[in-house]
Structure formats: structure tokens, C-alpha cells
C-alpha positions in Angstrom: 12.2 -11.1 -19.8 10.4 -9.5 -22.9 7.1 -10.9 -21.7 7.7 -9.4 -18.2 8.8 -6.1 -19.8 5.5 -5.8 -21.8 3.4 -6.7 -18.8 5.2 -4.2 -16.6 4.9 -1.4 -19.2 1.2 -1.8 -19.3 0.7 -1.7 -15.6 3.5 0.5 -14.4 1.6 3.7 -14.2 -1.4 2.1 -12.5 0.7 0.2 -10.0 2.6 3.3 -8.9 -0.6 5.3 -8.6 -2.2 2.6 -6.5 0.8 2.5 -4.2 0.7 6.2 -3.8 -3.0 6.1 -2.9 -2.7 3.2 -0.5 0.0 5.0 1.5 -2.0 8.2 1.7 -4.7 6.7 3.9 -2.4 6.4 7.0 0.3 9.0 6.3 -1.1 11.8 8.4 -1.8 9.9 11.5 0.8 10.5 14.3 2.9 7.5 15.6 2.0 5.8 18.9 4.0 4.9 21.9 3.7 1.5 23.5 5.4 -0.5 26.2 8.4 -2.9 25.9 7.9 -5.9 23.5 7.0 -9.4 24.5 9.5 -12.3 24.1 9.5 -14.5 21.0 7.6 -17.8 20.8 9.0 -21.0 19.5 8.7 -21.4 15.8 6.1 -23.9 14.5 8.0 -26.2 12.0 5.3 -28.7 11.4 4.3 -28.8 7.7 7.4 -26.9 6.5 7.8 -27.6 2.8 10.5 -30.1 1.9 13.9 -28.4 1.6 12.7 -25.3 3.4 12.9 -26.6 7.0 15.7 -24.3 8.0 13.7 -21.2 6.9 10.8 -22.4 9.1 13.1 -23.1 12.1 14.4 -19.5 12.3 14.4 -17.9 15.8 13.6 -14.3 15.7 15.8 -11.7 17.3 13.6 -8.8 18.2 15.2 -5.4 18.8 13.9 -1.9 19.4 13.0 -0.3 16.0 15.1 2.5 14.7 13.9 5.7 13.2 10.9 7.8 14.2 9.4 4.8 16.0 12.5 3.9 18.0 11.6 2.5 21.5 7.9 2.1 20.7 7.9 -1.1 18.7 10.2 -4.1 18.2 11.5 -5.1 14.9 13.2 -8.1 13.3 14.2 -9.4 9.9 13.1 -12.8 8.5 15.0 -14.5 5.8 12.8 -16.1 3.1 13.8 -18.0 0.0 14.0 -16.0 -3.2 12.3 -18.8 -5.1 9.8 -21.0 -3.2 10.4 -23.8 -5.7 14.2 -23.8 -5.1 15.6 -23.5 -1.6 19.1 -22.9 -3.0 18.3 -20.1 -5.4 19.1 -17.3 -2.9 17.2 -15.4 -0.2 15.3 -12.2 0.4 14.9 -10.3 3.6 11.5 -9.4 5.1 11.3 -6.4 7.4 8.9 -7.1 10.3 7.5 -4.8 13.0 5.5 -5.9 16.1 3.2 -4.0 18.4 3.0 -6.3 21.4 -0.4 -7.1 22.9 -1.2 -4.6 25.6 -3.6 -6.8 27.7 -1.4 -9.6 29.1 -0.4 -12.6 27.1 -1.2 -12.4 23.4 -3.8 -14.7 21.9 -1.4 -14.9 19.0 -0.1 -12.8 16.1 -2.2 -10.8 13.7 -0.6 -10.1 10.4 -1.7 -7.1 8.4 -1.4 -5.7 4.9 -2.6 -2.3 3.7 -2.9 -3.1 0.0 -1.3 -1.5 -3.0 0.1 -3.7 -4.1 3.4 -2.2 -2.9 2.2 -0.4 0.2 4.3 -0.8 3.4 2.8 -3.0 6.1 5.6 -1.9 8.4 4.5 1.8 8.1 0.9 0.8 8.6 1.6 -0.4 12.1 4.4 2.0 12.9 2.3 5.0 12.0 -1.3 4.1 12.7 -1.9 0.8 14.4 -4.9 2.0 16.4 -6.5 3.5 13.4 -5.9 0.5 11.1 -6.5 -2.3 13.6 -8.6 -1.0 16.5 -8.0 -1.0 20.2 -9.7 -4.4 21.0 -7.4 -6.3 18.7 -4.3 -4.4 19.9 -5.2 -5.5 23.4 -5.3 -9.2 22.6 -2.9 -9.8 19.7 0.7 -9.1 18.8 -0.1 -7.0 15.7 2.4 -7.6 12.9 3.3 -5.3 10.0 5.7 -6.4 7.3 7.0 -5.1 4.0 6.3 -7.8 1.4 9.1 -8.9 -0.8 9.9 -6.1 -3.3 8.7 -3.4 -0.9 10.2 -0.7 1.3 12.6 -2.0 4.0 12.5 -5.6 2.8 14.6 -6.7 -0.2 13.0 -4.1 -2.5 12.5 -3.5 -6.1 14.4 -0.3 -7.0 13.5 1.6 -10.2 14.0 5.4 -10.3 15.8 7.6 -7.9 14.1 10.4 -6.0 14.3 13.2 -8.7 13.5 10.8 -11.6 10.6 9.3 -9.6 9.2 12.8 -9.0 9.4 13.5 -12.7 7.7 10.2 -13.5 4.9 10.9 -11.1 4.4 14.6 -11.4 5.7 16.0 -14.7 2.9 17.1 -17.0 2.9 15.9 -20.6 3.4 18.7 -23.1 0.6 17.6 -25.5 -3.1 17.9 -24.8 -4.8 15.1 -22.8 -5.9 12.2 -25.1 -3.8 13.3 -28.1 -1.4 10.9 -29.8 1.5 12.9 -28.4 0.1 12.6 -24.9 -0.3 8.9 -25.2 3.2 8.5 -26.7 4.8 10.5 -23.9 3.1 8.4 -21.2 4.0 5.2 -22.9 7.6 6.4 -23.2 7.6 7.2 -19.4 6.3 3.8 -18.5 8.9 2.1 -20.7 11.6 4.2 -19.0 10.3 3.1 -15.7 10.3 -0.6 -16.6 13.8 -0.3 -18.0 15.0 1.2 -14.7 13.3 -1.6 -12.8 14.9 -4.2 -14.9 18.3 -2.6 -14.7 18.3 -2.1 -10.9 16.2 -5.1 -9.8 16.1 -7.6 -12.6 17.2 -10.4 -10.3 14.2 -10.2 -8.0 11.5 -9.1 -10.3 10.3 -12.5 -11.5 9.9 -13.6 -7.9 7.8 -10.6 -6.7 4.5 -12.3 -7.0 1.3 -12.7 -4.9 1.9 -16.4 -4.6 5.4 -15.9 -3.2 4.2 -13.2 -0.9 1.5 -15.6 0.5 4.1 -18.3 1.0 6.2 -15.7 2.8 3.2 -15.1 5.1 3.1 -18.7 6.0 6.8 -18.5 6.8 6.1 -15.5 9.1 3.2 -17.4 10.7 5.6 -20.3 11.5 8.5 -18.2 12.9 6.1 -16.1 14.9 5.0 -19.3 16.7 1.5 -19.5 15.4 -0.2 -22.8 14.3 -2.7 -20.8 12.2 -2.6 -17.5 10.4 -4.6 -14.6 11.8 -4.8 -11.9 9.2 -6.3 -8.5 8.4 -6.0 -7.3 4.8 -7.2 -4.2 3.0 -7.8 -3.7 -0.7 -5.1 -5.7 -2.6 -4.4 -7.2 0.8 -7.7 -9.1 0.5 -6.4 -10.8 -2.6 -3.2 -11.7 -0.8 -5.2 -13.1 2.1 -7.4 -15.1 -0.3 -4.4 -16.4 -2.0 -3.0 -17.6 1.3 -6.3 -19.3 2.1 -6.2 -21.1 -1.3 -2.6 -22.3 -0.8 -2.9 -23.2 2.9 -6.6 -23.7 3.8 -5.8 -25.9 6.8 -3.7 -23.1 8.3 -6.3 -20.3 8.2 -7.2 -18.9 11.6 -9.2 -15.6 11.8 -9.2 -14.0 8.4 -10.6 -10.5 7.8 -10.7 -9.2 4.2 -11.8 -5.5 4.1 -12.7 -4.1 0.7 -12.4 -7.5 -1.0 -11.1 -7.7 -4.5 -12.9 -10.2 -6.7 -10.0 -12.4 -8.1 -12.2 -13.6 -11.0 -12.4 -10.2 -12.7 -9.9 -8.4 -14.8 -7.8 -5.5 -13.6 -9.7 -3.2 -16.0 -13.0 -4.3 -14.4 -11.6 -3.8 -10.9 -10.5 -0.3 -11.9 -13.9 0.5 -13.4 -15.7 -0.7 -10.3 -13.3 1.3 -8.1 -14.0 4.4 -10.1 -17.7 4.0 -9.5 -17.0 3.7 -5.8 -14.8 6.8 -5.8 -17.5 8.8 -7.5 -20.1 7.7 -4.9 -17.7 8.7 -2.1 -17.0 12.0 -3.8 -20.7 12.8 -4.0 -21.0 11.9 -0.3 -18.1 14.3 0.4 -19.8 17.0 -1.6 -23.1 16.6 0.1 -21.3 17.0 3.5 -19.2 19.9 2.3 -22.3 21.8 1.2 -23.6 21.8 4.8 -20.4 23.2 6.4 -18.9 26.6 6.8 -16.0 27.2 4.4 -17.1 24.9 1.7 -15.9 26.4 -1.6 -18.9 25.0 -3.5 -22.5 26.1 -3.6 -25.9 24.9 -4.8 -26.8 21.2 -5.1 -24.5 18.2 -5.1 -24.7 18.1 -8.9 -23.7 21.8 -9.0 -20.7 21.2 -6.8 -19.6 18.2 -8.9 -19.9 20.4 -12.0 -17.7 23.1 -10.4 -15.2 20.5 -9.4 -15.1 19.1 -13.0 -14.5 22.7 -14.1 -11.6 23.1 -11.6 -10.0 19.8 -12.9 -10.3 21.0 -16.5 -8.8 24.4 -15.6 -5.8 22.8 -13.8 -5.3 20.4 -16.7 -5.1 23.3 -19.1 -3.1 25.6 -16.7 -1.3 23.7 -14.0 -0.7 25.4 -10.6 2.8 25.9 -9.2 3.3 24.5 -5.7 5.5 26.0 -3.1 8.2 23.4 -3.8 8.3 24.4 -7.4 6.5 21.3 -8.8 3.5 21.8 -11.0 0.1 20.6 -9.9 -1.9 19.2 -12.8 -5.3 17.5 -13.0 -3.8 14.0 -12.4 -2.0 15.0 -9.2 -5.1 16.9 -8.0 -7.3 13.9 -8.7 -4.9 11.6 -6.8 -5.1 14.0 -3.8 -8.9 14.0 -4.0 -9.1 10.2 -4.2 -6.7 9.8 -1.3 -8.9 11.9 0.9 -12.0 9.9 0.1 -10.8 6.9 2.0 -11.8 8.4 5.3 -14.2 11.1 6.5 -11.5 12.2 8.9 -9.7 13.6 5.8 -12.6 15.6 4.4 -11.8 18.8 6.2 -8.3 18.7 4.7 -9.8 18.1 1.2 -12.0 21.1 1.6 -9.0 23.3 2.5 -7.0 21.9 -0.4 -9.9 22.5 -2.9 -10.5 26.0 -1.6 -6.8 26.8 -2.1 -6.9 25.3 -5.6 -10.0 27.3 -6.6 -8.2 30.4 -5.5 -5.1 29.5 -7.5 -3.0 28.4 -4.6 -1.4 24.9 -4.9 
């Protein structure tokens, strides 16, 4: 557990930030309404791993989803083994949502994953299936969203409660950025976060891995009645899809990996490359903003980028107070900027937010 604790401490802040960002892309898109669900298909049990046959033979009980999407989609829960090397080690639940094909009988199922890691595939489909998948695929496939093990409505890793999580994400260190005190406070926060995860979810943590999530996807493929896996993955979801293809090459159907992660490079290199991409996207936003009415920046793209850097430095030195009482610092503002860069549809909202921030309104 000490090795796990050290690893989690290093990545805790980055992982939470990545999850926040991956959820932002689809959060503002209104839910859809669709017709009644299609019936279940027979599970495909051929090739089930020895000892796990009962898991593969599950028959799904689809019911109307509850919550904001009630009556629009159908939902079910799939039971997966906690440990894919030991069928008797316990189980985890996987929350699954289905948007049935709208154009007659489905070609098959299409599993989806929005990335993160840690983003909700359930919410991806419940909130924004048309945006994330596209009309043509919705016509022909039963589109499936699921929360991977450790996430959301599935058997989830629980760390901090709401107030403590807010403090972890948004509280601003007292010491100047880059100072020893600043580093010490961030390290202490991450250690507190890891301790909470261990205390509340220590039993599942060792089993929340990409390999196990990929094996869970093969189980989903089987119980959905598909001989091969059709899959659409974004960002980290591309790594999950590639892991599935490595584990089950003979079961790969149509596989789309959008924004593929290179599994051969380190996390630091991935982050560096992503930062370059975000800067390119930010410059594209700035060029567009400068051509529109209401843009708070003037001059060239370089001038606008310099003004934005000045804004970030100002907010870092003197955080803005939001209407809910929380303080908006440079990290939170940068997270909001990055989230808006995923889609040009969000650029108008970003312009409004930056205009407000420049006028001292969070």
C-alpha cells in the first residue's frame, strides 16, 4: 500500500484536474429525448475466461433511467469481478446507459468513453449523445455509456466529501506560487487526498486499473450480445481502447480512437505535448476573438496573449471572489479557459467569462 500511496500522491492533483476538464466538454449540452428502448440480446459466452463464465452469462434487465434523463434512456447494472485473476474475490457494479438505435434494428452496440481517466461515460451519453457520437451512428447502433469501475454510478472510489473536495480543488495556497511553502502546501493537500481515498476506498483501489477496465469492456461486449467490440474513445479513452485491442485483438470490431494518447511516452511527456496543443488552441481562439464584437482584447494575437498572461498574473496575486463566495485564482481560471478550448461552440462563453474577469467580476 505504501507504493500505491506514493504513486497516488504524485498524480492526485493531475488526475483530479484531468477529470474536471474531461467533464467540462459535455456539461453544458442539454439532454435529449428518445423513444422506448430495444429489447436485450442474448449474451455471447464464447471465449469467457475460465472461472468467469457466470459473469459472461448475465442477462441484462433494462429499465427506464432515473433522474434528469428518466424515460429517455434505458439503464442497467452489470456485475463484474473485483479481481480479474480471481473470480471469488468479490464483485463491482458497472452502471450502464443505452440509447437505442433510432433507425430500425441496431447493427450492434457501440461502447463509448470520454476520457479522464475518471470521466463518466454514463453522463456522456445521457447529456450529449448527439454531440459526442453523431446522428449517423445513433441511427444504426445502440450507443452505450458506462461508468468504469471506480467512477460515478459504478462501484466508485470515494475520497473527500463535497466541502472538502471544493477546498482541495479551489482553495488558494497562502504562499507565493513556486515558493517552498507553496510546494509544501500542495504536497500536503495531495497527501490528504490520498489518505482519504485509502480510508474510504482502500479495498477497491488496487483493482481500479486500465487493464481491469478493458476486461470489464469485454464483459460488457458479451452481455450486450456482441461478438466483437465496437468502440469510440476520446483522450484517455483511446488508451483504454488500445489496451482492449492488445488484450482481445480477435474481438475488435470497429474501433475509433479520437485524440489518441501514445502509450509509449511518459505522463510528463503527454502533459507537455498537451500543453503545446492547448497553447495552439488558445491562439486560435484569440485570433477569432479579435475579429468579433465584444472581444476584451485588442491588437495582434501576441498582444492578446500578453494581456491574458497579465490577467492570470493579476488573479494569481489578487484572486477574485465569485458569487458563491469561493475565490477564483489563476489555477481555476486556467482550468476554465482550457475547458472552453475543447470546442469552438464554447468560445463565446469564454469571451464572456474573460470579459467579466478583466472587469473584476468572477
